[in-house]
N, C-alpha and C positions, 0 to 999 in steps of 0.2 A: 695874570696868574701870579700868586704869591707863594714863595717857598721859604721856610724857616729852617735852618740847619743848626742843630745843637751839637757842639763838639768840645773837646778839651784841648784841641790844637787847631785853633782857627787859622793860623798861619799856613797850614797845609792847604787850605782852600783858596787863598788869595789869588794865586796865579791862574789856575784852571777856570776860575769862575769870573774873571775880569776881562778875558780876552776873547777873540774870535766871535762866533755866533752867540754864545751866552753873554758876553760883554755887550755886544751891539743890541741884543734883545732888551737888556736893561737900559741902555742909553735911549732906545726908541720907545720905552714904556710898555713893552709886551710882557716883561717879567719884573716883578718886585722881588728881590733876593736879599735875605738877611741872615747873617751868620752870627750865632750867639755863643759866647763862651760859658760852658756849664759852670765854671769856677765862679762866675759872677753870682751864682745862686747858692753858693756854699754859705754856711752859717758860722764857720770857724775862722779865725784870724789867719790861718795859713792858706785858706781858700782850697782846702783839700776836699776831693770829691770821690776818692777811692779808699777802699779798706780791705782787710783780709777777710776771706769768706769763712762762714761757719763750717765746721767739718773738717778743717785742716787741709783743704785743696791748695795747690801751689798757685802762686799768681795773685794779682790784685784785681778787684772787682769795682765797677762803678756803683756807687751807692744810690739808693732810691730817692732820698730826700731832695737833693739838688735838682734832680731830673724831674721829679714831681713838681717842684716849685717852678721850674722853667716852663714845663708844659702848661701848667695851670695859669701862669702869667699870660702866655700866648693866647690860651683859649678864652681868657677873661676879656680879650680885646676883639676877637672874631671867631666864627665858626671854622673848623678845619675838617676837610673831607676824609684825610687819613693822617695817622701818626705812624710813620714808617721807621723801622729799625733795620739798619744795615747789618745783617748777620750772616755768617758763613753757612749756617744751617737753615736759612729761609728758603722760600721759593726762588728759583733761579730767574734772574732778570732777563726779559727777552723783549722783542719789538712789541709783542701784544701787550705786555704790562706797560711799556712806554706809551703806547697808544691810549690805554686806559688813563694813565696819570695825566696825559696832556689834556684831557677833557674835564679835569677837576680844577677848582679855583684856588684852594688854599691847602697847602701841604706842610707838615712838619717831618723832617728827616733827622732821626737821632743816630749819630755816628757811634758805633761800638768802639771800645777801646780797652786796652789791657787784656785781662783774661775773658772779659765779658761784662754783663750788667746783672744786677740783683734781679732774680727771677720774677719777683713781684712787679717789676716794671713791664715785663712782657705779658704778664697775666692781667694787669689792670690798666695800663696806660698805652700800650701798643696796639694798633689795629692791624698792622701787616708787617711781616718780616721778609726782607728781600736780600738775596745773595747774588753776587756777581760771578760766582764760580765755586767749585769744590776745592777751596784752598783757604788758608788762614793768612790774613794780612795784619800788619801792626795795629791798624785802626781802620774805621769805616769811612774815613774822609775821602779817599780816592774812589771808593764804590759810590759814595754820594755825589761826587763830581761827575762820574760816569752817568748816573741816573739823570741828573740835572741836564746834562748836555743832550742826552737822547731824547729827553722830554721836550726841552725847549725848542728844539729845531722843528718839532711837529706843530707848534703854536701857529695859528693863521697870521700871516704877515712877517714872520720871523725870517723865513727864506723867501727870497724874491720870487723864485719859480716854485709855487706850491706843489706842482706836479712832481717836482724832483724828490721830495720827502716821501710822496706816496709810492714811488717806484724803487725806494731803497731795498737793499737786501733784507730779507726776513719779512717784508710786507707780504701778506698772502701765504706766509710760510714757504717762500721760495727764495733761492739765492739769485742775485741780479745776473742778467746776461752779460756777455763780454761788451766792452765799450771801446771804441776806436776814435782817433781824431787825425787831423792832417799831419804829415802827408799820406795820401792814400796808398802809396808805394814807397816803402823804406827799406833799402838793402834787399829788395826782392820780397819783403814781408808785406803782404798785401791785405788791405781791408776786404772783407767779404763783399762780393759783388752785389748782393741783395741790399746792402746798406747804402750803396751808390745808385740804386735803381729809381729812387724817388717814389716808389710804390708803397704807400703807407700801410696798406693792409698786409702786404707780403713781409714788410719789415717787422710789424708787430707779431706776425705768426712766427717768424724766425726768432725773434726775441723770446717769445714764450717757449718755443721748442728748446732753445738753448738753456733757458732758466730751468725748465723741467729736467733736462738731461744733466746739468751741473748739480742740481740739488739731489737727484737720485744717486749720482756718483759720490758726492762729497758729504751729503747730510741725508742718508736714507730715513732717518727719524722725521726730519721735516717733510720729506717727500710723502711719506705715509700719512702725515698729519694734513698735508695739502689735499691729497686725494680724499681723505675723509671729510673735509669741509666742502668738497665739490659735489659729494653725493646728496 
């Protein structure tokens, strides 16, 4: 999988994308990740990529020309499945979207910054807008890093135990069941007997019961969604 990220602050992405699972995925060849500075596509000597908006609105806006040049340059080299814009008013990123993205080969992620981007970028260059929540951040770099991390861990071979990713919270619209480890009895706080029984079918039934109960209590919206998928 290849992901190209367009940003005006590439330094913000250096640490989260070079370590842990994402870093190992690159080292092992499962992920090809490139971070591009939008300023490299500016046509002025100051490498300026923002300007005041028409209409007198407050704040600065990312201009269309350098972003168009950047996307066109990348597309001239290969096909891209999606050009994603990290926007506070896009569709909310969730495990389902991460699953979809993990099945694609080449992605461009444009990090929003300042007050936003020229509307023509959204109308003509972007194929999907994704938000990490109903709040505004300084820029889209951290949301981009979150998306990359969530997607990369789903790629075959990245996680040693493939079943681990498939049982994560939000898969099948359920929260994960409780997890325990040794010692089985700590200060009188005991691991449920069923987990010590060695009876695989009973353990799986217990896990599903707990996942359903926890989802119903904490995320009734997900619980209803899960029930709808089961029909």
